[in-house]
Structures are given as structure tokens and as C-alpha cells.
C-alpha positions in Angstrom: 4.1 -18.4 -57.1 1.4 -18.1 -54.1 -2.0 -19.8 -54.1 -5.3 -18.0 -52.7 -7.9 -19.9 -51.2 -11.5 -18.0 -51.2 -14.1 -19.1 -48.8 -17.7 -17.5 -48.9 -19.4 -17.7 -46.2 -23.6 -17.2 -45.6 -26.1 -17.9 -43.6 -26.0 -18.6 -40.2 -22.4 -18.9 -40.5 -22.8 -15.1 -40.2 -26.3 -14.0 -38.5 -27.4 -15.9 -35.7 -31.3 -16.0 -34.9 -31.9 -13.0 -32.6 -29.3 -10.7 -33.7 -29.5 -7.7 -35.6 -26.8 -8.4 -38.2 -24.7 -5.3 -37.1 -20.8 -5.3 -38.6 -19.4 -6.9 -35.1 -21.9 -9.7 -34.6 -21.2 -10.7 -38.3 -17.7 -10.6 -37.7 -17.7 -12.5 -34.3 -19.9 -15.2 -36.3 -17.4 -15.7 -39.0 -14.3 -15.7 -36.6 -15.8 -18.7 -34.7 -17.1 -20.4 -37.8 -13.2 -20.0 -39.2 -11.9 -21.7 -35.8 -14.2 -24.7 -36.2 
């Protein structure tokens, strides 16, 4: 049986200062955070 991991991100991982909060901005921020 495969196991699944769920990671919840919020705050600065999703929205940086000065950003509007568009889908594209949020997805890029999440991708950067996931690489760290």
C-alpha cells in the first residue's frame, strides 16, 4: 500500500510582500519553498 504525505503551507511560503496574491505568484512561491 502506498503512503501519502500532505504538507500544508501558508503565510510567507505562499505570499511575499508586495505581491497581489495571484495564482501564478502563489504557485511560484510554493515551488521555490518546496525546493528548499
